[in-house]
C-alpha positions in Angstrom: -46.6 23.1 -49.6 -46.8 25.1 -52.8 -44.9 28.3 -53.2 -47.1 31.2 -54.0 -45.4 34.3 -55.4 -46.9 37.5 -56.8 -45.0 39.9 -59.1 -46.4 43.3 -58.2 -46.2 46.8 -59.7 -48.0 50.1 -59.1 -48.5 53.4 -60.9 -48.9 56.5 -58.9 -49.7 60.2 -59.1 -46.1 61.2 -58.2 -43.0 59.9 -56.5 -43.5 60.6 -52.8 -46.3 59.2 -50.7 -45.2 61.4 -47.8 -46.3 64.4 -49.9 -49.8 63.1 -50.5 -49.2 61.2 -53.7 -51.4 58.2 -54.2 -51.7 54.8 -56.0 -53.7 54.9 -59.3 -53.1 51.4 -60.6 -52.1 48.0 -59.1 -51.0 45.1 -61.3 -50.3 41.6 -59.9 -49.2 38.4 -61.6 -49.5 35.1 -59.7 -46.9 32.3 -59.8 -47.3 28.9 -58.1 -44.1 26.9 -57.8 -42.5 29.3 -60.4 -45.3 28.9 -63.0 -47.6 31.7 -64.1 -51.1 30.7 -63.3 -53.2 33.4 -65.1 -54.8 34.3 -61.8 -53.9 37.9 -61.9 -55.1 41.0 -60.1 -55.5 44.4 -61.8 -57.3 47.6 -60.8 -57.3 51.3 -61.5 -57.9 53.6 -58.5 -59.3 57.1 -58.2 -56.6 58.9 -56.1 -58.9 61.7 -55.1 -56.2 64.2 -56.3 -54.6 65.2 -59.6 -51.9 63.3 -61.4 -48.6 65.1 -61.6 -47.5 66.0 -65.2 -44.2 64.1 -64.8 -46.0 61.0 -63.7 -48.5 61.3 -66.6 -45.7 61.3 -69.0 -44.5 58.0 -67.6 -47.7 56.0 -67.5 -50.2 58.1 -69.6 -53.1 57.7 -67.1 -55.1 60.8 -67.0 -57.3 62.5 -64.3 -60.3 62.1 -66.5 -59.8 58.4 -67.0 -59.6 57.9 -63.2 -62.7 59.9 -62.3 -65.1 56.9 -62.3 -62.7 54.4 -60.8 -63.1 53.1 -57.2 -61.3 54.6 -54.3 -58.5 52.6 -52.6 -60.7 51.7 -49.6 -63.2 50.1 -52.0 -60.5 47.8 -53.5 -58.6 47.1 -50.3 -60.3 43.9 -49.3 -60.0 42.0 -52.6 -56.4 43.3 -52.9 -55.4 42.3 -49.4 -57.0 38.9 -49.7 -55.1 38.4 -53.0 -51.6 39.2 -51.6 -52.0 38.0 -48.0 -49.4 35.3 -47.2 -47.7 35.4 -50.6 -44.1 36.3 -51.4 -44.1 39.6 -53.3 -41.7 40.1 -56.1 -41.2 43.9 -56.7 -38.6 45.9 -58.6 -37.4 48.6 -56.3 -39.7 47.4 -53.5 -39.2 50.4 -51.3 -41.1 52.6 -53.8 -44.2 50.4 -54.2 -44.3 49.3 -50.5 -44.0 52.9 -49.4 -47.2 53.7 -51.4 -49.1 50.6 -50.3 -48.2 51.1 -46.7 -49.3 54.8 -46.9 -52.7 53.6 -48.3 -53.0 51.1 -45.5 -52.3 53.8 -42.9 -55.1 56.0 -44.3 -57.7 53.2 -43.8 -59.7 53.2 -40.5 -58.3 49.7 -39.8 -55.6 48.5 -37.4 -53.3 47.4 -40.2 -49.6 46.8 -40.0 -47.2 47.2 -42.9 -47.3 44.9 -46.0 -44.1 43.2 -44.9 -46.0 41.8 -41.9 -48.4 39.9 -44.1 -46.1 39.0 -47.1 -42.5 38.1 -47.8 -40.7 40.5 -50.2 -38.1 39.9 -52.9 -36.6 43.1 -54.3 -35.4 42.3 -57.9 -33.6 45.6 -58.1 -31.3 44.7 -55.2 -30.9 41.2 -56.6 -29.9 42.5 -60.0 -27.4 45.0 -58.5 -25.7 42.0 -56.8 -25.7 40.0 -60.0 -24.7 42.8 -62.4 -22.8 45.4 -60.4 -22.0 48.7 -62.2 -24.6 48.0 -64.9 -28.0 49.4 -65.7 -30.6 47.3 -63.8 -33.9 48.9 -64.7 -36.6 46.6 -66.1 -35.8 47.5 -69.7 -32.1 46.8 -69.2 -32.9 43.4 -67.6 -35.3 42.5 -70.4 -32.5 43.1 -72.9 -30.0 41.2 -70.8 -32.2 38.2 -70.4 -33.7 38.3 -74.0 -37.2 39.0 -72.8 -39.5 40.7 -75.3 -40.8 44.0 -74.0 -41.3 45.8 -77.4 -45.0 46.3 -76.5 -44.0 48.4 -73.4 -44.2 51.9 -74.7 -45.6 53.5 -71.5 -45.4 52.0 -68.0 -48.5 50.0 -67.0 -48.8 48.1 -63.7 -50.1 44.8 -65.0 -47.8 44.7 -68.1 -44.8 45.6 -66.0 -45.8 43.0 -63.4 -45.9 40.3 -66.1 -42.6 41.4 -67.5 -41.1 41.4 -64.0 -42.3 37.8 -63.4 -40.4 36.7 -66.5 -37.4 38.7 -65.5 -37.4 37.1 -62.1 -37.7 33.6 -63.4 -34.8 34.2 -65.8 -32.7 35.7 -63.0 -33.3 32.8 -60.6 -34.0 29.8 -62.7 -31.4 29.9 -65.4 -28.0 28.2 -65.0 -26.6 30.8 -67.3 -27.9 33.8 -65.3 -27.0 32.2 -62.0 -23.3 31.5 -62.9 -22.5 34.0 -65.6 -19.2 35.6 -64.9 -18.8 39.3 -64.0 -15.7 40.9 -62.7 -17.2 41.4 -59.2 -19.2 38.2 -58.8 -18.1 36.2 -55.8 -18.7 32.7 -54.5 -20.8 34.2 -51.8 -23.1 35.8 -54.4 -23.5 32.5 -56.1 -24.2 30.7 -52.8 -26.9 33.2 -51.9 -28.6 32.7 -55.3 -28.4 28.9 -55.0 -29.8 29.0 -51.5 -32.7 31.2 -52.6 -33.4 29.0 -55.6 -33.4 25.7 -53.5 -35.5 27.3 -50.8 -38.1 28.3 -53.3 -38.2 24.8 -54.8 -38.8 23.3 -51.3 -38.0 19.6 -50.5 -36.8 17.9 -53.7 -37.8 14.3 -54.3 -34.8 12.0 -55.1 -35.4 9.5 -57.8 -32.9 6.7 -58.1 -32.0 5.1 -61.4 -33.5 1.7 -62.1 -31.6 -1.3 -63.3 -32.2 -0.7 -67.0 -31.1 3.0 -66.6 -27.9 1.9 -64.8 -27.0 -0.5 -67.6 -27.5 2.2 -70.2 -25.3 4.6 -68.1 -22.6 2.0 -67.9 -22.7 1.3 -71.6 -22.3 5.0 -72.3 -19.3 5.2 -69.9 -17.7 2.2 -71.6 -18.2 3.8 -75.0 -16.5 7.0 -73.8 -13.6 5.0 -72.3 -13.0 3.1 -75.6 -12.8 6.4 -77.5 -10.2 7.8 -75.1 -7.8 4.9 -74.7 -9.5 3.5 -71.7 -9.7 6.8 -69.9 -13.0 8.2 -68.8 -13.3 10.7 -65.9 -16.8 9.5 -65.1 -15.5 6.0 -64.4 -14.0 7.3 -61.2 -17.4 8.2 -59.9 -19.3 5.2 -61.1 -19.0 3.0 -58.0 
């Protein structure tokens, strides 16, 4: 069974859905078996209220721009169908899920919370375990994992979702990022990351070496032994 993941980000009118703030942009980037497919989801939404000045400074999305955009109830069905059953990858998941769940609650439907329909990976929590005591916002992680984000001047949901997808792949798929040493990294942390990575990969197919490959392997070991006075560590594990 293929693993379907969606890196998701939202932009909003403010910071608190409990005070009536709403979603104005949703960006989603699809990954199948850890590969970006290009099957993305992106929509701007009329929040039926004004955008706070502080929020506008972050994303630059104005009230005027949103006037002719659809309401959330008009984009709900395609959005829900897109994410349903997938594993969501979100940076600071509590924020985005709080807003999405608030929008779900406003609809005249018997909907549960997003977490009932999707798995959730919070990359902020993951980063805090991997890099304790360091900055772990998206810009800091891009710098840490050498991911180009120079085109990210303002926040944008689709752009941030795409960057997040690359950050997530770097955090979970790189031997360097998985085993890099920090003063607080524990064997338990490494075990958690390994378990997550292998779970995502699913059942791995084991391919045994054929006769020709075994001969080449033995030839290489013999060559190493000759260069080291007959000593070769791999010889001990060659039986």
